[in-house]
N, C-alpha and C positions, 0 to 999 in steps of 0.2 A: 487526452492526456493519456498517458500509458504508465505503468510503474513495474517494476519486476519485483517478487517476494523472494526473500533470502531467509530461510530458516526451516525447521522442521516441516514437514508436509502435513497438512491438517483433513483428515478423514479423507473419503473418495470424493465428495462435492465441494471441499473447501479450497485451499489453498495448497499449492504444489512449490518445493523448492526450485528456485530458478525459471519459473513461468512468468512470463509476460499477462498482464491483464489491465483491461479497459477501466480507467476511472472517471464516474460518470460525473463526480462533483465531491465537494467538501462540506460536510455537515459538523460544526464544532469542532470536535477531536477526532472526527472519525472521516474517512474517505468510503465513498459509495462505490463499490468494485463488484465488475462481474467475474464472479468466481468460477470455479469448475463446474457448478451445477447449471451454468448457463443463466442464473438468476443473479441481480443487484442485492448486496447485503454490505451493512456498514463493518468496516475494520478499523480499530484504532490506528492513530496515525504513527504512534510512538510505539507500540508494540503489537504488532498485527494479530498474534494467537493469544494475548495474556489471558483469555478467559479459559483457554484450554490447558493452561499451565505451562506453556513452552513459551519461547521468545522467538521474534523474528524481526525483520526491518524491511522498509523498501527502498529502492532505488529507482530514481526518477530516467523513464525512459524517452518521454515525450512530455513537454510542458506547454502551456499557452503562450503567446508570444510576450504577455505581460508576466510569466513567470508566477502564476498564482498557487500552482502546487507547491513549488519551490518554496515560496513565502509561507505557505502554511506548513509545511513540513519543519522548517527551521523554527518558527514560532514553538512548535511541540516539542521540540528536543533541544537538546543543550550541545548540539552539533551540527555542522553542515552536513547536507544530506547528498552524497555523491550521485552523479549521474552515471547511468549504466554505460557501458561502450560497447 
């Protein structure tokens, strides 16, 4: 699975606006993302940088055949998650 982060860039080793990231899985309200540090961390599904005081969102780049990522993101937001083109 892959997602694109849209929002303010977060630190040197965090998230970069417009960058695509591998999503290793979904854990409750979080996506496990390999971020700019090369390590995997949990980021909130509905507001990826909420803990940093900013705001951001995810676009789906690549999902599983059963749309697991799409369904998880729809569940945690009040609107459909657009796919990146």
